[in-house]
N, C-alpha and C positions, 0 to 999 in steps of 0.2 A: 466871532466871525471865523469861519473856516479858513484854512490856508491852502495855497496852491502847492501841490506836491509834484515834482517832476517824476518821470519814470525811474530816474536814478535814485531819487529820495525814497520812492516806494520800496525799492529793492535795498535801500541802505548803502548805496554806492555813490562814489564821486563820478562826475561826468568824465568820460575817457576810460572807464573801466574796461578791462579785457572781456572777451566772450567767456572765458573760463570763470572769471569772477562773477559775471552776470548769471551764468548757469548755476554756479554754486549758491549764490545768494537766493536765486529763485527756488531751488530745491529745498533749502532750509525753511524759507518762509512759506512755501506751498504746503510742506509737510506740517508745520506748526498751525497754519490758518486754514486747513482744508475743512469744508463744512461737515464732513463725516466724523472728523475728530473734535468738532466743536458744536455738537447737536443742540445745546441750549443757547448758543450765542446767535442772536438774530442778525448780527452784522458780519458773521463769518463768511457768508457767501459773497457779500459785497467786497470784503477785503481780499478774498481769494481771487475774485474777478479782476480787481485792480492789479494784483500781483501778476496774474497771468497775462493781462493786457500789456503791462510794462515789459514782461519777459518777451512776449511775442514781437513787440516793436524793437526792443534792443538787441535781440538775437539775430534779426535780419539786418544785414549791412546796409541795404538801400533804405529800408524803413527807418533805421537809426540815423543815417545821414540826413534824411529828410526831417526827421524829428529834431535833431540837433540844430539844423538850419532854421527851423521855424519855432523853436521853443519859446523864444522871447516874445514872439507875436501872440502865441497861445496864452502865455502867462498874462500879457497886457490885456487881452480880450477877457480873460477870466476875472482879472481885478476890476475891469470896467463894469462887469455885471454885479459885483458885490454890493455896492451901495443900493442898487435897485432891489436886490434880493433881501438885503438887511431891512429896507423900508417895508417891503411886503411882509417880512416876518414880524416887524413891530406892529404892523396894521393887524395881522392875524392874532398876535398876542393880545392886542388891545381889545379886539372883538371877543376873544375868549375870556378875557378878564371881565368884560361886561356880562357875558353869558353866565359866568361863574357867580358873579355878584347877584344876578337875577335869581339863579337857582338857589343861592344861599338865603335870599329873602323868602323865597317860596318854601324852603325847608323850615325856616324859623316859623313862618306862618302856620304851616301844616303841623309842626310839632306843638304849637300853641293850641290848635284846634283839637289835636289828639289828646293833650292834657285836659282840656275842658271836657271832652267826651268821656275820659276816664273818671273825671270828678263826678260827672253826671251819672255814670254807671254806679259809682259808690253811693250817690244820693238815692238812686232808685233802689238799690239793694238794701239800703238802710230803711227805706219806706216799706219795702217788702217784709223785712224782719219786724218792723213795727206792726204791720197789718197782721202778721201771724202771731204776734204776741197778744192780739185782741184789741189793739188800739187803732185809732184812725191816724194815718201818717200825716205829717205836716204838709199843707198844700192841698189836701183832699177833704177838708172839713166841710166844704160846701155840698159834698155828695150826700150828706145826711139830710139836707134841706129838700132834696127831691122826693123825699118820701120812701116808703117801703120799710120793711123790717131790717134788722142789722145784717142778716145773711145777704139779702139783696144788695145792701150798701157795700159789704165786704167783697162780694162777687164783682160788682161794678168797678170798684177800686182795683181789684186784682186784675180784671180784664184790661183796664187802662194802664196799669203797671207793665203788663205783658206787652201790650201794644207799643208803649214807650220804649221798653228794653229792645224789642225787635227792630224798631225804627232806628234806635241808636246803634244797634249792632251792624245794620246795613251802612249807616253813615261811617262807622268806624272802619269797616272793610274798605270803603271807597277812600277814606283818608289814608289808611295804611297802604293801599295800592298806589296812590298818588306819591306818598312818601317814598315808597320803594323806587318808583320811576325817577323821582328827582335825585335820589341817592345814586341810582345807576348812571344818570346823566352827569352828576358830579364826578363819579368815579371815572367816567370816560375822559374827563379833562386832566386826570392825575397821571 
């Protein structure tokens, strides 16, 4: 859970610090945390804004007096919001965990399909090699019973193998596309 930081704490000061101390602390922190000096840091702008806001309030006597007078009320209001925010965060994390689990299941299923498709490609290539060696591949023996000479039988088997390979290639492209989408979705949760 995040903690409530007073404007004094943001600047690294104690309550009751002098204007000179406030200005000095602001300059050091602003220089260190300026977004232009921290280009790769996505939180630099937010830190710099907090530092600037703290300085703007504490350097003005009226604003500082008002802030000091109402600080405890601001802190109490902030702390009252924390359980609600923590509950919402847990709910979001739980929903994300379920989504991640569902995506992991889909990923495992797609990987299983892709492995089966790769095995089928190897089987069809083996059948292709068997056909080119002059033999009838396993699973295509019934093509001889349809009649015709050997050349017609080989051409029919070759055409069927080409058809099966093209169909399988299209299915593999779809499976790989779905796999990429699932992996991208999973990466989005990391």
